[in-house]
C-alpha positions as CSV (number, residue, x, y, z in Angstrom):
1,M,33.9,-14.1,3.5
2,P,34.6,-11.3,6.0
3,T,32.7,-11.6,9.3
4,N,31.4,-8.1,9.4
5,I,29.4,-8.7,6.2
6,S,27.9,-12.0,7.4
7,R,26.9,-10.4,10.7
8,S,24.9,-7.7,9.0
9,R,22.8,-10.1,7.0
10,G,19.4,-10.8,8.4
11,R,19.7,-8.1,11.0
12,P,16.4,-6.3,11.3
13,R,16.2,-2.7,10.2
14,R,16.5,-0.4,13.2
15,F,13.2,1.0,14.3
16,D,13.2,4.8,14.3
17,P,10.2,6.2,16.3
18,D,10.4,9.6,14.6
19,E,10.2,8.1,11.2
20,A,7.4,5.8,12.5
21,V,5.4,8.9,13.7
22,A,5.8,10.5,10.3
23,T,4.6,7.4,8.5
24,A,1.7,6.9,10.9
25,Q,0.7,10.6,10.5
26,Q,0.1,10.0,6.8
27,L,-2.2,7.1,7.7
28,F,-4.2,9.1,10.2
29,R,-4.4,12.1,7.8
30,A,-5.6,9.9,4.9
31,R,-8.1,7.8,6.8
32,G,-8.9,9.6,10.1
33,Y,-8.2,8.3,13.6
34,D,-11.1,5.9,13.9
35,A,-10.4,4.1,10.6
36,V,-6.8,3.3,11.4
37,S,-6.1,0.2,13.5
38,V,-3.0,-0.8,15.3
39,S,-2.5,-3.6,12.8
40,D,-2.7,-1.0,10.0
41,V,0.1,1.0,11.7
42,T,2.3,-2.0,12.5
43,A,1.9,-3.2,8.9
44,A,2.9,0.2,7.5
45,L,5.8,0.4,9.9
46,G,7.0,-3.1,9.4
47,I,7.0,-3.8,13.1
48,N,5.2,-6.3,15.4
49,P,2.6,-5.2,18.0
50,P,4.9,-5.6,21.0
51,S,7.4,-3.1,19.4
52,F,4.5,-0.7,18.7
53,Y,3.2,-0.9,22.3
54,A,6.7,-0.5,23.7
55,A,7.4,2.6,21.6
56,F,4.0,4.3,21.9
57,G,2.0,2.7,24.7
58,N,-1.2,2.5,22.6
59,K,-2.9,4.0,19.5
60,A,-3.8,7.2,21.4
61,G,-0.2,7.6,22.6
62,L,1.0,7.4,19.0
63,Y,-1.7,10.0,18.0
64,A,-0.5,12.4,20.7
65,R,3.1,12.1,19.2
66,I,1.6,12.7,15.8
67,L,-0.1,15.8,17.0
68,D,3.1,17.1,18.5
69,R,4.8,16.5,15.2
70,W,2.0,18.1,13.2
71,V,2.0,21.3,15.2
72,N,5.8,21.6,14.7
73,T,5.8,20.8,11.0
74,E,2.5,21.2,9.2
75,A,0.1,23.3,11.3
76,I,-1.0,26.7,10.1
77,P,1.7,29.2,11.1
78,F,-0.5,31.5,13.3
79,A,2.4,33.7,14.3
80,D,3.2,34.5,10.6
81,I,-0.4,35.3,9.7
82,L,-1.8,37.1,12.8
83,R,0.4,40.2,12.6
84,S,0.2,43.5,14.3
85,D,1.0,45.6,11.2
86,R,-2.3,44.6,9.5
87,T,-5.9,44.9,10.5
88,V,-7.4,42.1,12.6
89,A,-10.0,41.3,10.0
90,T,-7.4,41.1,7.2
91,C,-5.3,38.7,9.2
92,L,-8.2,36.5,10.2
93,A,-9.4,36.4,6.6
94,A,-5.9,35.3,5.6
95,L,-5.9,32.7,8.3
96,L,-9.2,31.2,7.0
97,E,-7.8,31.2,3.4
98,E,-4.7,29.4,4.6
99,A,-6.8,26.9,6.4
100,A,-8.8,26.3,3.2
101,R,-5.6,25.7,1.3
102,R,-4.1,23.3,3.8
103,Y,-7.4,21.4,4.4
104,A,-7.8,20.9,0.6
105,A,-4.3,19.4,0.3
106,G,-3.7,15.7,0.9
107,P,-5.5,12.5,0.0
108,A,-8.5,13.0,2.3
109,G,-8.5,16.6,3.2
110,G,-9.3,18.3,6.5
111,C,-7.3,19.2,9.5
112,L,-5.7,16.4,11.5
113,V,-6.4,18.2,14.8
114,L,-10.0,19.2,14.0
115,E,-10.9,15.8,12.7
116,G,-9.4,14.3,15.8
117,T,-11.7,16.2,18.0
118,R,-14.6,14.1,16.6
119,C,-13.0,10.7,16.9
120,T,-14.5,8.0,19.2
121,D,-11.4,7.4,21.3
122,R,-11.6,9.6,24.4
123,A,-7.9,10.0,25.0
124,A,-7.2,10.8,21.4
125,R,-10.2,13.2,21.3
126,E,-8.9,15.0,24.4
127,A,-5.4,15.3,22.9
128,A,-6.8,16.8,19.8
129,L,-9.1,19.1,21.7
130,A,-6.1,20.4,23.8
131,F,-4.4,21.5,20.6
132,N,-7.7,23.0,19.2
133,L,-8.3,25.0,22.4
134,A,-4.7,26.3,22.3
135,A,-5.2,27.5,18.8
136,E,-8.5,29.2,19.8
137,E,-6.6,30.9,22.7
138,V,-4.1,32.3,20.2
139,I,-6.9,33.7,18.1
140,R,-8.7,35.1,21.1
141,H,-5.6,36.8,22.5
142,Y,-4.9,38.3,19.1
143,V,-8.4,39.7,18.6
144,A,-8.6,40.9,22.2
145,A,-5.5,43.1,21.9
146,R,-7.4,45.4,19.5
147,H,-11.1,44.4,19.8
148,P,-11.6,43.2,23.4
149,E,-15.4,43.5,23.2
150,D,-15.5,41.2,20.1
151,A,-12.8,38.6,21.1
152,E,-15.2,35.8,22.2
153,R,-17.7,36.0,19.4
154,V,-15.1,36.5,16.7
155,T,-13.0,33.6,18.0
156,D,-16.0,31.4,18.1
157,F,-16.9,32.4,14.5
158,V,-13.4,31.8,13.2
159,S,-13.1,28.5,15.0
160,T,-16.5,27.3,13.8
161,T,-15.6,28.3,10.2
162,M,-12.3,26.4,10.4
163,S,-14.2,23.3,11.7
164,G,-16.7,23.6,8.9
165,L,-13.9,24.0,6.3
166,S,-12.2,20.9,7.6
167,A,-15.4,18.9,7.6
168,K,-16.2,20.0,4.0
169,A,-12.7,19.2,2.8
170,R,-13.0,15.8,4.4
171,N,-16.3,15.4,2.5
172,G,-14.8,16.2,-0.9
173,H,-15.1,20.0,-1.3
174,D,-12.3,21.2,-3.5
175,L,-10.0,24.2,-3.0
176,D,-12.2,26.7,-4.9
177,Q,-15.2,25.8,-2.8
178,L,-13.3,26.1,0.4
179,L,-11.7,29.4,-0.6
180,A,-15.1,30.8,-1.5
181,T,-16.4,30.0,2.0
182,A,-13.3,31.4,3.6
183,R,-13.6,34.6,1.6
184,L,-17.3,35.0,2.5
185,A,-16.4,34.6,6.1
186,G,-13.6,37.1,5.7
187,L,-16.1,39.7,4.4
188,A,-18.3,39.1,7.5
189,L,-15.2,39.6,9.7
190,G,-14.5,42.8,7.9
191,Q,-18.0,44.1,8.7
192,V,-17.8,43.1,12.4
193,L,-14.3,44.5,12.9
194,S,-14.6,47.6,10.7
195,A,-14.3,50.0,13.6
């Protein structure tokens, strides 16, 4: 028997941290941060706890990596939606509808970031909050460019609506229900930003 074949037998599969983050992201998305334990993650990844801690430090460290991945792969594309060639109200309504569509998708619904802002782990909550605040700042800056006097209240309204859509999706609202809410909010934005 050739030696190169016998050496490959029994060799553990190489651990790929990026692949692990993608797999763990599915767990957190389906169950929420608080409901996923380190043993759930290690079982899903097929690794032992020391390997997990060596790669991620702790559960919150893994979650921070997941949030980085989420923002680069699955987050709402703000730059594509918040455009300068359309009215602010139109773009914000489109943003809310896109949020509704994304929050309704998946096994448990909701937004990974917004749901993370409500978890019990302080480090994970702060990581999610940082991403949430960054998104709010994008909205605020966009609104302020054409409606500076309305930027704060409109940003608060849009952010609150998105949080509500996420929570309702997590609680079982379907896409039609979420879109109805997003469209109603869009009508309100059209009234406020009609000038």
